[in-house]
C-alpha atoms as one frame of an Amber mdcrd trajectory, in Angstrom:
protein
  55.176 -79.118  35.599  52.123 -80.878  34.123  50.716 -81.377  37.590  50.985
 -77.631  38.284  49.167 -76.853  35.034  46.493 -79.384  35.997  46.106 -77.769
  39.442  45.909 -74.347  37.821  43.103 -75.501  35.520  41.235 -77.233  38.350
  41.456 -74.156  40.569  40.235 -71.941  37.721  37.320 -74.354  37.225  36.589
 -74.218  40.964  36.410 -70.427  40.853  34.145 -70.419  37.783  31.771 -73.062
  39.156  31.657 -71.342  42.548  30.730 -68.031  40.922  28.067 -69.660  38.718
  26.430 -71.513  41.619  26.640 -68.420  43.845  24.843 -66.317  41.225  22.183
 -69.007  40.817  21.629 -69.197  44.574  21.420 -65.431  44.948  19.010 -65.048
  42.040  16.627 -67.725  43.319  16.572 -68.442  47.047  18.114 -65.244  48.398
  15.662 -63.098  46.415  12.817 -64.932  48.191  14.049 -63.448  51.470  14.106
 -59.929  50.018  10.657 -60.399  48.478   9.399 -61.353  51.935  10.474 -57.934
  53.199   9.386 -55.997  50.081   5.857 -57.355  49.610   3.514 -55.231  51.700
   0.372 -57.369  51.513   0.115 -59.777  54.440  -2.426 -62.510  54.980  -2.971
 -65.858  56.606  -3.157 -68.627  54.046  -3.821 -72.320  54.317  -2.192 -75.378
  52.847  -4.740 -76.609  50.315  -2.988 -79.873  49.492   0.392 -81.557  49.372
   1.134 -83.559  46.229   4.070 -85.690  45.166   6.535 -83.895  42.914   6.297
 -84.476  39.193   8.894 -83.829  36.523   6.533 -81.752  34.384   4.835 -79.816
  37.186   4.763 -76.040  36.993   6.491 -74.748  40.080   4.991 -71.266  40.399
   1.586 -71.672  38.837  -1.024 -69.478  40.529  -4.742 -69.862  39.943  -7.467
 -67.344  40.732 -10.927 -68.340  41.923 -13.542 -67.362  39.335 -16.605 -69.259
  40.500 -17.862 -71.356  43.356 -15.297 -74.118  42.841 -13.544 -73.072  39.613
  -9.993 -71.782  39.396  -8.440 -70.189  36.317  -4.629 -70.176  35.862  -3.113
 -66.710  35.702  -1.343 -66.453  32.347   1.591 -64.535  33.774   2.492 -67.483
  36.006   1.529 -70.367  33.760   4.849 -71.118  32.061   7.178 -69.599  34.624
   9.582 -72.112  36.199   8.100 -75.028  34.294   9.480 -78.464  35.108  12.310
 -79.528  37.337  15.754 -80.328  35.941  16.167 -84.004  34.944  18.313 -84.853
  37.993  15.486 -83.720  40.279  13.553 -86.826  39.249  15.816 -88.955  41.428
  16.321 -86.364  44.153  12.688 -85.288  44.202  11.134 -88.739  44.129  10.556
 -88.516  47.883   9.734 -84.809  47.888   6.391 -83.097  47.832   5.024 -79.819
  46.558   2.466 -77.981  48.699  -0.304 -75.856  47.217  -1.237 -72.742  49.212
  -4.522 -70.864  49.193  -4.972 -67.251  50.296  -7.222 -64.206  49.950  -6.055
 -60.791  48.838  -8.940 -58.422  49.428 -11.945 -59.817  47.552  -9.855 -62.132
  45.372  -8.830 -65.680  46.235  -5.723 -67.431  44.913  -4.186 -70.880  44.933
  -0.420 -71.140  44.332   1.971 -74.030  43.772   5.085 -73.708  45.935   8.289
 -73.781  43.850  10.485 -75.588  46.384  10.197 -79.289  47.094   9.649 -80.217
  50.738   9.366 -83.279  52.941   5.887 -84.766  53.082   5.413 -83.950  56.765
   6.588 -80.309  56.607   3.088 -78.967  55.929  -0.222 -80.761  56.151  -3.466
 -79.792  54.384  -5.303 -77.267  56.523  -2.192 -75.811  58.195  -2.170 -72.032
  58.516   0.807 -70.167  57.081   1.848 -66.543  56.753   1.959 -65.215  53.198
   3.255 -61.902  51.912   2.053 -60.819  48.483   2.499 -57.883  46.134  -0.317
 -55.367  46.472  -0.197 -54.553  42.740  -0.054 -58.192  41.616  -1.445 -60.319
  44.455  -0.532 -63.548  42.669   3.142 -62.803  43.366   3.580 -64.303  46.806
   6.202 -65.494  49.263   5.702 -68.004  52.056   7.653 -67.794  55.291   9.958
 -70.796  54.920  13.056 -70.410  57.071  14.404 -73.772  55.884  14.846 -72.421
  52.348  16.466 -69.220  53.613  18.883 -71.016  55.945  19.881 -73.562  53.312
  20.425 -70.716  50.828  22.852 -69.059  53.247  24.706 -72.347  53.735  24.966
 -72.878  49.966  26.279 -69.320  49.523  28.973 -69.862  52.172  29.975 -73.184
  50.577  30.226 -71.511  47.163  32.315 -68.701  48.633  34.569 -71.343  50.213
  35.033 -73.062  46.844  35.886 -69.716  45.226  38.357 -68.818  47.980  40.029
 -72.247  47.875  40.490 -71.882  44.112  42.058 -68.458  44.648  44.378 -69.841
  47.356  45.532 -72.679  45.083  46.244 -70.277  42.207  48.043 -67.884  44.524
  50.260 -70.672  45.883  51.057 -71.944  42.393  52.005 -68.530  41.057  54.176
 -67.449  43.993
């Protein structure tokens, strides 16, 4: 009897954790795919630099060019997605964060990519396709199929965890 109660609690926990992680995945990585289709501004950008990940780095900071070589951070993006979770320090110690540069009309921007990558994924000077919002050109999305494919895999895994929790509960109750 105690084992059945334990299985019931574990399966309920599986369902709850699966739902939480599914919502997190949908609200972060899956929305990037939809932004790619929604943003109407298209341009060719370049990889400005690739730097090693830091715990206190801002992940979506975008800077606008104001002079010959001066860039000013856009306030709207300055504190958004600040710092990686503590466990990313170990996971991200071998990961790198690229910085992209693009022009939107007469304005020029430099943005820090929010997702950690391998060092050899992009090299400084590489050309990439960027979609940006025409109303707020500092809101951008980079074509990164690796992030989109991994997001789909994570969603299917989370759905599998939810379904396995439901199957366990169903077998215990019947």
